N, C-alpha and C positions, 0 to 999 in steps of 0.2 A: 656436758649436762643438758645441752639445749638440744642436743640429737633426739628427739622424742619420737621420730618416725619409727614405726612398727610394722612388721612383714604384714601384717593384718591389714594394713592399709592398700596392700594392692588390689584384695578383695573388694573393699570399700570403692575404692577409685573404677575398679572395673567396672562396678553396678551403677555408679555415676555415669560413667562413660555410654554404657548400655542404655541407661534412660534418655541421654543425651541424642546418642547416634541411631539408636533402635529404631524409631520413627522413619526415618528419613533414608532408609534402607533400600525402599522401595522405589524411591524417587530419582529421575533419571537427570535433574537438575543439580549443578554442582553447587554445593554449600562453600561459601568462602568463608573461613574462619580467620580471625586477625593473629598477627604476629606478637609473639611475647613482648618486643620491643616497643618504648612509647609509654605514654601517662594514662595510668589506669585509676580509677577515682572508687574507692570503698562506699558500696550502698548498702551491706548489710552484712553480719556478722550474726551464724546462729550457731549452737553447740546441744549435742545430744548426749544425756546420760547414758555411758556405756554399761552394760549389764556383763559382769564379770565374773559370772557362774557364782554368785554370793547369793541367788535369791533374786525374785522380782523387785526390780527398785520403783515401782509403781505401784502402790497399794490399789488403784483403782482400776487396774489392767488396762487403762485409756491411753497408754504411751503419755501419759504427763509427766515431762522430766523437771518439774520443780513442786512435786508434792509439798504438802505442808504439814507438820507435826512429824508421825513416824518415819516418813520416808525421804527426810532430810539428808541429802549426800555431801552436804558440806556442813560439818558438825565444826562448831568452834574451837579454836585451837588447835587446828592441822592447817599446814602451810601448802596450799596449794600451787604456790607460784613455779613457773617453770623458766624465769627469768629474772636473775636477781639483776638489780639496778633499773629495771626495766618497768614502764608505767604499769599500774596494777590493772587498767582499763581492757578492753577486749581490743580497743584498736591497735595497740601494740601487737605486732606480729608474733612474738614469743610468750605473751601475758596469756594468764589463764582467765576464764570468763570472770567478770565483775559485775554482772547482771543475774537477776533472778528470773527473770522472765523467759529466757532460752533463746533471745533475739534482740540484738541491737540494729538500728535503723541510723543510718549517717544521709546529709548531717545529724549529729544528735540534739539533744532539747539545749545545749549550751553555744551550739552554732559551730560544734568542731566537725572538721571534713578533712579525712585523712585521704592522702595520695601515697601510690607506688610508682616509681618511673623506673623503667629498665632502660638502660644503655646497651651498648654491645658486650660490655663483660661489666658492668658497675650498676648499682641502683641506689637510688634513695627513697625514704620512707618518711614523710613528715604532715604534717597537720595543719590545716590554714585554719586559724581561728578569727574571731571577729577583730583581736586587737593585735594579732602577731601571726608568726609563722614559727612552728615548732619543729625541728628536725629531730627524729630519734635516731635516724641512720643516714649518712652522706658520704655518697661516692664511695659505697662500701664496695667488695667484690661480690660476685656470683658467678655458679654455674649451673647448667641444667642438661637433663636428660627427655627423652619423651615423657617420663612421666613425674620428675622430681626436678625441684629448685634446691640448692644449696646456698643458702645466705649467710656469709661471713659478717655477721652482726656486730663482733667485738675483736677481730683479731685471732683471737685464741677459743672463740665458741663458735660452732657452726649449728643453724637450725635449717632442718631439712624438712620439707613437706612435698607433698602429692598435690598435683595441678593437672585441671585440665581447662582446654578453652573453646567455647561453642559460639560462634558468630562473634557478637564483640564483649561476651561475658569470658571474667577469669576466675578459675574456682580455685582457690588455695585450701587443699585439706591436711588438718593436722590432728593427731592422736596425743592425749594425756592420759594420764592414768583413768582417769574418770570421764574425759570427754572427747566426743568426735567435734573438732571446730572446723567450721567451713568459712572463709573470708570470700565474700562475694564482690567481684569488682566490674565496674563498666569499663570500656576503652573510650578516651576522649580523643576526639576527631582532630584535635591541635591542643598543642601546651602553652597555656596562657602564661606560664611562669618563665618561659624563655624565649627571650626577644627573637624575631626574625627577620630576614632582609624585606625591604619594602617591595610591592608588588612590581614598582617600574624598576626594579633592578637595580635601585640604587643601594647599597650598604649604609645602615644607619652608622650613626656615629659613635664611636667606640665609648664607654665610659672614660672619665677623668682619671681614673685609675683601674688597671687591667685587674687587680686582685676585687673589686666591687662587681664584677662581672656576673656574680649569683647571688648578687644581694637583693632583697626587696625594699625598694625606698619607702613604700607603704607600711612596712611594719613599724613597729616600735623603736623610735631610736635607744641605740644602745641595748638591742636586744640580739640574739645569735642571729636573727635573718638580716639585721639593718645596724651595723656598729659602727661605732662614732668614728670619724677619720682623725687620726693624729698626725699631728706635725713635728718633723723632726727638730730637735734642739729647743722645743716650747714645751712651757706648762700647759697641761690639758686639766680642767677640774670639773668635776661631775659629781652627780649627786646620784647614789645606787638606787634603784629602781626593784619592785618585786621581779622575781622569776616568773616566767609564765608558769612553772609548776607549782607557786607561790609557796616555796620551801625556802624562802630565804630572798637576798637581795644581791644584784649584779649590774655590772656594764662591762659592754664589751666594746673592743676598740680593734683598728686595722691601719696598715701602712704600707705601702710600696718600700722594699729596702734594696739593696744591693745583694745579689747572689754571693754566699760563703764568704760573709763579711761579718765581724762582730760588732753588736750594739750593747748597749746596757740600758735596761728600764729600771729605772729609780722613782720611789715614792717622795715627793717634794713635801708633802702636806698632808692632814688627814685631819678632821674632825669631828664629834660624835660626844654625847652624854654618855653613852654605852651603858644605858639603865635598863633596856627593853628586853636583856636577855640575861640569863645567869652568868655568872663570873667564866666558867671554862669555855663560854662560847663570845666572848669580848674580844673579837678579833677579825680581820679580814685576810683575804688569802691574794695574792698576786700568781698569775700563771700565764702563760704563753705558747701559742703553737705557731706552726707553717702553714695550716691548711684552713681552708673556710669549714664551721662548724665539725671541727676534730676535736678529738678528744685526747690525742696523743700531745703530751707536755715537752717543752723543749728544756724542762728543768723540774726537780721538784718544785709543787707550788709552795711561795715562799709566806709563810705566815707571820702577820702584823699584829703585834698585841695591842690592848689597850695602853700600857704603860711604855712600849717603846717610843723611841725619838724616831722624826721622820729622817729620811735618807737611807732607807734599806734599799738595797739594789739587787737585780741579778743579773748576769750576762748572757747572751743568747747568741747562737751563732747559726740562723736560719740559712736553709741550704736550698731554699725557693726564694722568689721575690715579693714573697708577702708574708707580714708578721701580724699574728692576732694576739692580741692581749686581753685577759678577763680579770677583774675584779669581782669577789665573792665574798658575803658576809651574812650573819645570821641579824646583825647588829641593824635597827631600825633609824631613819636620818643620818647616813654617814655619807661624808662628802669626802674625796680623796684627789689630791691632785698628784699627777703623775708625768712623766716627760720619758724621750727615748734618744739617745745620744749616740753617736758612733764611735768606735773605739780605733777607727783607723782614718779617720781625717787627718792627723797630725803626720802619722806616717807618711800619707798619700802626697799631702802637701810638700812634705820636707823632701819626698823624693822628684816630684816636680819641679821644685825650687832648685834641686840639684841639677836636675836634666836641663832647665833653662840656663843655668851657670856655664855648664860645658856648652851649650851652643853659643851663648854669649862670649865664651874664651877663643872657639874656633873661630868666628867670624871678626874677633878684634885680633887675631894672632897672639893672645895672651899665653904665656907659657905656662904649664900645668905646674903645680907645686910638687 
């Protein structure tokens, strides 16, 4: 559904490349263009209304892409979204235009600055906000040719765009049924969101927990970018805070675990008046994943309703050394206590005790039973 690349984009991309490179054809000086890998900052998103052969979309004939009145190209009641579940603003790579003036400059009026980071075969798309950092896509795979980039944004959804790089500027070109959308990025000389080695060659100290290597300690505690640290076998009580999208309340946690071992996440207690929402929404959800900013759940999110007693739990079996837990609710002023306990501790202790007893028997010459 999100593969909205059209064959006509080749001609559009060709014209852009002619404009970009045509003026330098007579120059003998080599022009150095940046590689795709690295951190790119979104500076502007523009979109132009396409003429689909249904007549002039500009009543005044001056190329105005946002005429008022009869030329309105976004009639009420039509859903122009190309990405279900994605943000409605133009900052999201797969979202349709959300502005009326044909252009959006970044950072926007709310101080939101989007970034796109390319690794060797994965990418991150995130927004740095005044209060936190919101990841739309984190460590997702991508592939590219000389003219196209394929973003795997949801595991089963592929977003294909045209692209070109001119010096330190990256152009992502995308077509919808109504618009030609161009995202303009500038290459960052360094990545301030990734810690680098000290200039004197000394390696900085590793985080206390390797799972926190990608966290942002400056972000709001309990958010996606800065989850709370859980302690194994101890209750942790939190008050759910508004999400960055302001569509509910959440608290996120993480902890380092042993690989391929079973654990139990249980709800010890919760308290709220459950009065600020309608009765169908008087609940909260418990979910878990094994990767930072991942939407892949280790189990079907567990729903705890207003009338439920404390003690509900879910068992997980993470295959990585990190466990991430999320609480989400539409209920305001909700406090929840939860804990994580290992399900293998008794088995390991019994095995260790058996080995120690066997060693003592051999040392003391005690016959086996």
